[in-house]
C-alpha distance (Angstrom), angle and dihedral (degrees) to the residues before:
residue distance angle dihedral
D1 . . .
S2 3.76 . .
I3 3.76 141.0 .
K4 3.77 132.2 -152.9
V5 3.78 116.6 -124.4
S6 3.76 130.0 147.5
Y7 3.77 117.3 -130.3
D8 3.76 143.8 -168.4
V9 3.80 126.6 -163.5
L10 3.78 127.4 -141.7
D11 3.78 110.7 -178.0
F12 3.80 104.5 -153.2
N13 3.80 93.4 -169.4
N14 3.80 92.6 51.1
E15 3.82 92.2 47.0
F16 3.80 91.1 49.5
W17 3.82 96.4 47.5
N18 3.80 92.1 47.3
Y19 3.79 87.9 52.7
A20 3.83 94.3 45.6
E21 3.81 92.3 50.0
S22 3.81 90.7 49.3
L23 3.81 89.3 61.6
N24 3.81 90.1 68.9
E25 3.77 91.9 -139.0
N26 3.77 135.2 114.7
T27 3.82 108.2 -70.6
D28 3.83 96.1 -173.2
Q29 3.81 91.4 106.8
Y30 3.80 89.5 64.5
K31 3.81 93.8 53.3
N32 3.81 95.0 70.2
L33 3.81 109.6 97.5
V34 3.81 91.4 -159.3
F35 3.80 90.3 63.5
W36 3.81 92.6 53.6
G37 3.80 88.8 55.4
A38 3.81 93.9 49.6
D39 3.79 116.2 92.2
D40 3.80 93.7 -148.2
F41 3.82 93.5 53.8
Y42 3.79 93.8 45.0
F43 3.80 97.7 44.9
N44 3.82 96.7 37.3
K45 3.79 101.4 38.2
I46 3.80 112.6 17.1
H47 3.80 106.9 27.7
H48 3.80 98.3 72.0
E49 3.79 92.5 42.6
I50 3.80 95.9 57.8
N51 3.79 102.1 48.1
F52 3.81 89.3 107.3
I53 3.82 89.7 63.2
F54 3.81 90.7 54.5
Q55 3.80 90.8 48.9
H56 3.81 90.2 48.3
L57 3.81 89.5 52.2
L58 3.81 94.2 48.7
E59 3.82 90.7 49.5
R60 3.81 91.1 55.1
I61 3.80 94.7 54.9
T62 3.79 112.5 97.8
P63 3.81 131.1 -166.0
A64 3.82 87.3 -103.4
T65 3.82 92.3 60.7
K66 3.79 110.5 113.3
Y67 3.81 104.9 162.5
I68 3.79 134.8 30.5
G69 3.78 122.6 -172.9
F70 3.79 128.3 -166.0
S71 3.79 126.6 -156.3
L72 3.80 105.1 -144.8
F73 3.79 126.3 -147.1
A74 3.81 131.1 163.2
T75 3.80 90.2 -97.3
N76 3.80 97.5 52.1
I77 3.81 109.5 32.0
R78 3.82 95.6 99.2
P79 3.80 95.5 46.0
S80 3.82 90.3 43.2
I81 3.79 91.9 54.4
E82 3.79 89.7 46.0
A83 3.82 89.1 51.8
M84 3.82 89.6 49.6
R85 3.81 89.5 53.6
M86 3.81 91.4 51.8
I87 3.80 92.3 46.7
R88 3.81 93.1 47.5
K89 3.80 90.6 50.5
K90 3.81 94.8 49.2
F91 3.84 98.8 32.0
P92 3.83 107.1 26.3
K93 3.83 95.5 172.8
I94 3.82 97.3 56.7
K95 3.80 112.5 106.0
L96 3.82 111.0 -126.1
F97 3.77 122.6 -158.4
C98 3.78 138.2 160.4
G99 3.76 141.8 -161.3
G100 3.77 137.9 172.8
P101 3.78 139.3 93.1
Q102 3.83 95.3 -51.8
C103 3.81 96.2 58.1
N104 3.79 93.6 111.1
D105 3.82 92.5 65.2
P106 3.84 115.5 125.4
L107 3.81 88.1 -133.4
L108 3.81 87.0 76.1
D109 3.80 90.9 59.7
K110 3.80 88.3 55.6
A111 3.82 91.0 47.0
A112 3.82 89.2 52.6
A113 3.81 91.7 47.2
D114 3.82 88.6 51.4
Q115 3.85 88.8 51.6
I116 3.80 94.8 -121.3
L117 3.81 97.0 113.7
D118 3.81 122.4 59.7
A119 3.79 102.1 -177.5
V120 3.81 145.2 -2.3
V121 3.80 120.6 -146.4
I122 3.80 111.1 -144.0
G123 3.80 123.5 -157.1
E124 3.79 121.7 -14.0
G125 3.76 104.6 6.7
E126 3.79 105.9 -166.2
E127 3.80 96.6 96.2
S128 3.81 96.1 27.3
C129 3.82 92.8 55.7
I130 3.80 91.3 50.2
D131 3.81 91.1 49.9
L132 3.80 91.9 46.1
I133 3.80 94.3 51.8
K134 3.82 91.9 43.3
H135 3.80 89.5 55.5
W136 3.81 92.0 47.2
Q137 3.82 90.7 48.4
T138 3.81 89.7 53.5
D139 3.80 98.1 38.3
E140 3.80 119.6 0.9
N141 3.81 89.2 -161.7
Y142 3.82 92.8 52.0
S143 3.79 108.6 167.4
G144 3.81 101.7 -174.3
T145 3.78 128.4 93.7
I146 3.77 127.8 -95.0
P147 3.81 122.4 -157.6
G148 3.80 109.9 -108.6
V149 3.82 94.8 12.6
N150 3.79 131.0 104.5
M151 3.80 107.6 -154.5
N152 3.80 126.6 -154.6
R153 3.78 106.0 -115.8
Q154 3.81 111.0 -177.7
G155 3.79 93.5 -34.8
R156 3.79 97.2 -39.6
L157 3.80 128.1 99.7
V158 3.81 106.5 -126.4
A159 3.80 115.7 -164.6
G160 3.76 120.4 -126.7
P161 3.79 119.8 -148.8
S162 3.79 115.8 -70.6
R163 3.78 118.1 -95.8
N164 3.80 123.2 -130.6
L165 3.78 117.1 -114.3
M166 3.78 113.9 -91.7
D167 3.77 124.2 -114.5
V168 3.80 101.4 -118.5
N169 3.79 89.1 -151.2
N170 3.81 88.4 69.5
L171 3.81 94.9 55.8
P172 3.80 116.6 106.2
L173 3.77 119.0 -118.0
P174 3.82 113.0 -101.9
N175 3.80 115.9 -98.3
F176 3.82 107.0 -138.5
T177 3.79 96.1 175.3
């Protein structure tokens, strides 16, 4: 089973570290994961320094964009949710979803309650993402469950059934052309 979608990648972490290194100052303060999880550090130190990344992201979104996914880590969950808010405000019809190791963060429950997050992919996302987008392509208001996906249902993330682990031998080889 496959689907055809075009994609573009913006690596928030890469954009940020390129910026931080260009400042020619000590970047050790940014290497502490605890700081990235602290509201005061993010909103007082980082937030104003990364606005250019948000603007860069918004400029790359075209009218043809239907889905945007975020890969969440401890160092990017706050900026990712902030980016989702900006996208939702400017492009309210785009479906926003996320996956990654930080998908159990309570901030995602708040993002769902605020109606800025449509779905969360739990565990290995290769098959779950395909199923999620297929359902949205067929019915953007899909109300069923999808294995490995928590769907936003009236401001609440509702868990779908768990998905079995994939057999890595069945995965296609990446096409880097």
